[in-house]
Each structure stands twice: as C-alpha cells, then as structure tokens.
C-alpha positions as CSV (number, residue, x, y, z in Angstrom):
1,M,7.6,13.9,-33.5
2,D,7.5,17.3,-35.2
3,K,8.2,20.5,-33.2
4,I,4.6,21.7,-32.9
5,C,3.5,18.4,-31.7
6,H,6.2,18.2,-29.0
7,N,5.6,21.8,-27.9
8,T,1.9,21.0,-27.6
9,L,2.6,17.8,-25.6
10,K,5.1,19.9,-23.2
11,Y,2.4,22.7,-22.9
12,N,-0.3,20.1,-21.8
13,Q,2.1,18.5,-19.3
14,N,3.1,21.8,-17.8
15,E,-0.6,22.8,-17.7
16,T,-1.4,19.5,-15.8
17,I,1.4,20.2,-13.4
18,I,0.3,23.6,-12.6
19,K,-3.3,22.5,-12.0
20,K,-2.1,19.7,-9.7
21,F,0.1,22.2,-7.8
22,H,-2.9,24.5,-7.3
23,E,-5.1,21.5,-6.3
24,I,-2.6,20.4,-3.7
25,S,-2.2,24.0,-2.4
26,G,-6.0,24.1,-2.0
27,V,-6.1,21.0,-0.1
28,A,-3.3,22.1,2.2
29,K,-5.0,25.4,2.9
30,R,-8.3,23.6,3.6
31,L,-6.5,21.3,6.1
32,N,-4.5,24.3,7.5
33,V,-1.1,22.6,6.9
34,S,1.8,23.4,4.6
35,R,2.3,21.8,1.3
36,S,5.3,20.0,2.7
37,E,3.3,18.7,5.7
38,L,0.6,17.5,3.3
39,Y,3.2,15.6,1.2
40,T,4.7,14.2,4.4
41,Q,1.2,12.9,5.6
42,A,0.4,11.5,2.2
43,I,3.8,9.7,2.1
44,R,3.3,8.4,5.7
45,R,-0.2,7.1,4.8
46,Y,1.1,5.5,1.5
47,V,3.9,3.6,3.3
48,V,1.5,2.4,6.0
49,Q,-0.9,1.2,3.4
50,Y,1.7,-0.7,1.4
51,R,4.2,-1.8,3.9
52,H,2.9,-5.4,3.9
53,M,2.9,-5.6,0.1
54,G,4.7,-8.8,-1.0
55,V,4.3,-10.6,2.3
56,K,1.9,-13.2,0.9
57,E,4.2,-13.9,-2.0
58,K,7.1,-14.2,0.2
59,L,5.2,-16.7,2.5
60,D,4.0,-18.6,-0.6
61,E,7.6,-18.9,-1.7
62,V,8.7,-20.3,1.7
63,Y,5.8,-22.8,1.9
64,A,6.4,-24.0,-1.6
65,S,9.6,-25.6,-0.4
66,E,8.8,-26.3,3.3
67,N,6.4,-28.8,4.9
68,S,3.5,-26.9,6.4
69,S,1.5,-29.8,7.7
70,I,0.8,-30.0,11.5
71,D,2.4,-33.0,13.2
72,P,-0.5,-35.5,14.0
73,A,0.6,-35.7,17.7
74,L,0.5,-32.0,18.1
75,L,-2.9,-31.9,16.3
76,N,-4.2,-34.6,18.7
77,A,-2.9,-32.8,21.8
78,Q,-4.4,-29.5,20.6
79,A,-7.8,-31.2,20.2
80,L,-7.5,-32.9,23.6
81,S,-6.8,-29.6,25.3
82,I,-10.1,-28.0,24.2
83,P,-12.8,-28.6,26.9
84,E,-16.0,-30.2,25.8
85,E,-19.0,-28.0,25.7
86,E,-22.7,-28.6,25.3
87,W,-24.2,-27.2,22.2
C-alpha cells in the first residue's frame, strides 16, 4: 500500500473514531450519565443479552451421546397422575 493511500485510510479511521466519540458523548449527556457509566451500562446489557449464548449447542452435545428418552413406567405414572377433565 502506498504512503498516500495508507495516510488516507488512517485519516478516515481517526475521523470515524472522533465521530463515534462525539456521538457517545452526546448520548451520555442526554441520559445525564458520564461516558464511563454509559460504557458500564452498555457492557452490562450486552453480557445479560449474550450470557446464554452457546447453551443450546452444549445441550445438543450432551444429548448427542446420552439417552434422552423418558422411561415408559415414568411416562405412564405421569399420565395417570393427571386428573380427568371434561372438555
């Protein structure tokens, strides 16, 4: 990459970073919190949203090697424990 192209790319990246910084500062100001508090809240929400990521894959892995069928005697006992209702 030639020097002019590299400098242009670096300038564009810096400009983007500066724009994001001002955007984040504006959001923090509107919410009446510091930028640090805004980052903390954003990370907290991100962690809550993605904390269960991978759980299904792990369960699929377990049940690929384990028998997940219900014992017929247990299934029958469960069915008998449900009271009959009129529909």
